[in-house]
KEDRENMI-152549 format. One record per residue (C-alpha): residue in three letters; x, y, z. Coordinates in steps of 0.1 Angstrom, whole numbers, padded with zeros to 4 digits, always signed. Example, Ala and Ser with C-alpha at 12.3 -4.5 7.8 and 13.67 -1.06 7.14 Angstrom:
<recs>
ala+0123-0045+0078 ser+0137-0011+0071 
</recs>
This chain:
<recs>
met+0000+0000+0000 thr+0015+0034-0011 thr+0004+0068+0002 thr+0015+0103-0012 thr+0019+0133+0011 ala+0025+0169-0001 ser+0050+0192+0016 pro+0052+0229+0008 glu+0089+0229+0012 ala+0100+0196-0004 gly+0073+0190-0029 asp+0056+0156-0032 arg+0071+0129-0010 thr+0062+0093-0014 val+0059+0073+0018 arg+0056+0035+0017 lys+0037+0019+0045 lys+0035-0019+0047 ser+0002-0035+0057 pro+0000-0054+0090 gly-0003-0087+0072 ala+0027-0080+0050 ala+0048-0070+0080 arg+0039-0101+0100 gly+0043-0126+0072 pro+0081-0128+0067 arg+0088-0129+0105 arg+0065-0160+0111 pro+0092-0186+0105 gly+0115-0169+0129 arg+0088-0168+0156 ile+0082-0205+0151 lys+0118-0212+0155 arg+0120-0192+0187 ile+0089-0210+0201 gly+0103-0244+0192 leu+0138-0237+0205 pro+0129-0244+0242 tyr+0114-0278+0233 leu+0144-0286+0211 leu+0167-0279+0241 leu+0145-0301+0263 leu+0146-0330+0239 pro+0178-0346+0252 ala+0166-0345+0287 leu+0132-0360+0277 leu+0150-0388+0257 leu+0172-0395+0287 glu+0142-0397+0310 leu+0125-0420+0286 leu+0155-0443+0285 val+0162-0443+0323 his+0127-0445+0337 leu+0099-0452+0312 val+0116-0480+0292 pro+0126-0501+0323 met+0091-0496+0337 val+0075-0509+0305 ile+0100-0538+0305 gly+0093-0546+0341 ile+0055-0547+0335 trp+0061-0570+0305 val+0083-0593+0326 ser+0056-0595+0353 phe+0035-0614+0329 lys+0062-0639+0321 glu+0075-0670+0339 leu+0110-0656+0339 thr+0132-0677+0362 gln+0169-0687+0362 phe+0162-0712+0334 tyr+0154-0684+0309 ile+0181-0659+0318 arg+0200-0664+0286 asp+0170-0657+0264 trp+0142-0637+0280 gly+0120-0640+0250 thr+0117-0677+0253 ala+0102-0675+0288 pro+0066-0688+0288 trp+0037-0665+0292 ser+0022-0668+0327 gly-0006-0642+0325 ile-0016-0630+0360 asp-0002-0660+0378 asn+0026-0640+0393 tyr+0001-0615+0407 lys-0021-0642+0421 met+0009-0658+0438 ser+0019-0624+0453 val-0015-0616+0467 asp-0023-0651+0479 phe-0016-0644+0516 asn-0023-0680+0526 ala+0007-0692+0505 pro+0043-0687+0517 val+0051-0661+0490 gly+0021-0640+0496 glu+0024-0643+0534 ala+0060-0632+0533 leu+0051-0603+0511 leu+0023-0592+0534 his+0046-0593+0564 ser+0072-0572+0545 phe+0045-0548+0535 leu+0033-0543+0571 val+0068-0539+0584 thr+0074-0513+0557 ile+0042-0494+0566 ala+0052-0493+0603 phe+0088-0483+0595 thr+0077-0455+0571 leu+0051-0440+0594 leu+0075-0439+0624 ser+0104-0426+0603 val+0084-0399+0585 gly+0068-0388+0618 leu+0101-0386+0637 cys+0119-0369+0608 trp+0092-0342+0605 leu+0090-0337+0643 ile+0127-0334+0648 gly+0132-0313+0617 thr+0104-0289+0626 ala+0115-0285+0662 ala+0151-0278+0651 ala+0139-0253+0624 val+0117-0234+0649 tyr+0146-0233+0674 met+0169-0219+0648 gln+0147-0189+0641 asp+0161-0172+0672 thr+0194-0154+0669 phe+0222-0167+0691 arg+0259-0171+0689 gly+0270-0201+0669 arg+0237-0205+0650 gly+0254-0207+0616 leu+0278-0235+0628 leu+0249-0254+0643 arg+0229-0252+0611 ala+0259-0266+0592 leu+0263-0295+0617 phe+0226-0303+0614 leu+0230-0307+0576 val+0260-0331+0579 pro+0239-0364+0579 tyr+0220-0352+0548 ala+0252-0342+0530 leu+0271-0374+0536 pro+0270-0401+0510 val+0245-0428+0519 tyr+0269-0457+0518 ala+0296-0440+0539 ala+0270-0429+0565 val+0253-0463+0568 ile+0286-0482+0569 thr+0297-0460+0598 trp+0265-0470+0616 val+0273-0507+0608 phe+0305-0504+0628 met+0287-0485+0656 phe+0261-0513+0659 gln+0287-0541+0662 his+0280-0564+0691 asp+0315-0567+0706 asn+0333-0534+0699 gly+0305-0511+0686 leu+0301-0476+0700 val+0264-0481+0707 asn+0269-0510+0730 his+0299-0493+0746 val+0278-0463+0755 leu+0246-0481+0765 his+0262-0510+0783 asp+0297-0501+0794 gln+0293-0464+0801 leu+0257-0459+0811 gly+0248-0494+0823 leu+0213-0493+0807 thr+0215-0529+0794 asp+0224-0561+0812 lys+0246-0573+0783 pro+0257-0561+0749 ser+0228-0562+0724 phe+0227-0576+0689 trp+0215-0546+0669 leu+0218-0560+0633 ile+0199-0593+0639 gly+0166-0601+0657 asn+0140-0577+0668 asn+0166-0549+0675 ala+0172-0547+0638 phe+0140-0527+0633 ile+0152-0502+0659 ala+0186-0499+0643 leu+0171-0494+0608 leu+0147-0468+0622 thr+0176-0450+0640 val+0197-0447+0608 ser+0167-0437+0587 val+0157-0409+0610 trp+0193-0398+0615 lys+0199-0393+0578 gly+0164-0381+0570 trp+0155-0354+0595 pro+0180-0328+0581 phe+0160-0327+0549 ala+0128-0319+0569 phe+0148-0293+0588 leu+0160-0276+0556 ile+0125-0275+0540 val+0107-0263+0571 met+0134-0237+0578 ala+0129-0223+0543 gly+0092-0222+0548 leu+0096-0203+0581 gln+0113-0175+0562 asn+0080-0166+0545 ile+0061-0161+0577 pro+0060-0123+0585 lys+0075-0114+0619 asp+0047-0090+0625 leu+0023-0119+0632 tyr+0045-0132+0660 glu+0049-0096+0674 ala+0011-0091+0673 ala+0004-0124+0689 ala+0030-0117+0717 leu+0013-0083+0724 asp-0021-0102+0727 gly-0005-0124+0753 ala+0000-0156+0732 gly+0028-0178+0745 met+0053-0198+0724 trp+0031-0229+0721 gln+0001-0208+0711 gln+0022-0190+0685 ile+0034-0223+0671 arg-0002-0238+0671 arg-0020-0207+0657 ile+0007-0192+0634 thr+0036-0215+0626 leu+0018-0247+0618 pro-0011-0232+0598 ser+0014-0211+0578 leu+0036-0242+0571 arg+0007-0263+0559 pro+0015-0261+0522 val+0051-0268+0529 asn+0043-0297+0552 gln+0020-0313+0527 val+0047-0316+0501 leu+0074-0325+0526 ile+0054-0354+0541 leu+0046-0368+0507 val+0082-0367+0496 leu+0094-0382+0528 phe+0068-0410+0526 leu+0078-0419+0490 trp+0115-0418+0497 thr+0113-0438+0529 phe+0089-0464+0515 asn+0111-0470+0485 asp+0144-0469+0505 phe+0167-0497+0494 asn+0202-0484+0501 thr+0198-0481+0539 pro+0186-0517+0547 tyr+0208-0532+0520 val+0240-0516+0533 leu+0230-0522+0569 phe+0220-0559+0567 gly+0232-0571+0533 lys+0212-0592+0509 ser+0191-0610+0536 ala+0175-0586+0560 pro+0162-0598+0594 glu+0126-0606+0596 ala+0119-0576+0618 ala+0135-0553+0593 asp+0124-0569+0561 leu+0114-0539+0541 ile+0095-0544+0508 ser+0123-0530+0487 val+0148-0556+0499 his+0121-0583+0498 ile+0115-0576+0461 tyr+0153-0576+0455 gln+0155-0610+0472 ala+0126-0624+0451 ser+0142-0612+0419 phe+0180-0616+0423 val+0184-0641+0451 thr+0157-0667+0442 trp+0160-0658+0405 asn+0123-0654+0400 phe+0122-0622+0380 gly+0085-0626+0370 ala+0073-0627+0406 gly+0097-0598+0416 ser+0084-0577+0387 ala+0048-0584+0397 met+0056-0573+0433 ser+0072-0541+0419 val+0041-0533+0398 leu+0019-0539+0428 leu+0041-0516+0448 leu+0039-0489+0421 leu+0001-0492+0420 phe-0001-0489+0458 leu+0021-0457+0458 leu+0001-0442+0430 val-0032-0448+0449 val-0017-0434+0482 thr-0004-0404+0464 gly-0037-0397+0446 val-0057-0400+0478 tyr-0032-0379+0497 leu-0033-0351+0471 ala-0071-0352+0469 leu-0075-0350+0507 thr-0049-0322+0510 ser-0064-0302+0482 arg-0099-0305+0497 gly-0085-0294+0531 arg-0068-0264+0514 lys-0101-0254+0497 thr-0120-0258+0530 ala-0094-0236+0548 asp-0096-0209+0522 val-0134-0208+0524 
</recs>
């Protein structure tokens, strides 16, 4: 489109103005490239995620429907199709396999609830205590995060030496120094194995709760505590009326993450007890490992893994539904 304007000093001057459609047309391929560039940059990460997580998950589901035992390790494809027999065997609680899986599941539930509860309680108490300014607070914060910063294997192996029967530090303190026990205890076998496993799990898990809660406390205005103090509210009333309600969104995510991590924890019991955990500390992650790599029944182990995945999906969905409903009710 061409327009002509007249100027008394310079005569006629022709000014070309492009229509909006003509101006937008040539730049469209460049805009598409700019929009597609972020997805192109994410493509390697998506492919890696696909290879690391999704592909093994699909293969595991496929193996759960096969009678894959040690006789078919050389050629998985020749393993006969078993249908849902592996699932039936896993949930048959009157049979030895199903009964052992149910026992491991109940032990894991008790262990997870106690570990998550203690981690949250200790972490929240430490985070609230660290809100006050005092000398050496920075050093104490750094010390609190040491268990979380240490490699899992190094930390758990240290606890293995501490739980030794004859020359372990735990028995030395409890029996030799304090005299709380009649004789040195066996911490890595028998019923005490559950206490040892819970101790190590809480020791290395509560600093994460402390870190998350401490970050959430930074978003609570100090004016609320000052106003509550002027109204005569004590420390416990402030925690109950201000701190805990303000930390509700943070705690909802924190508890879910701790639950999933603890329920699926394999490194801690494996390093602490080895391939065969005591019956009192037979977590389901180690139990599935034994079913797959010790008894060489990969089909049954894969079926147990799929059942575990379904259970965690259901628990996560129910938890998110309940927490979102509670949040909506609180907002109203």
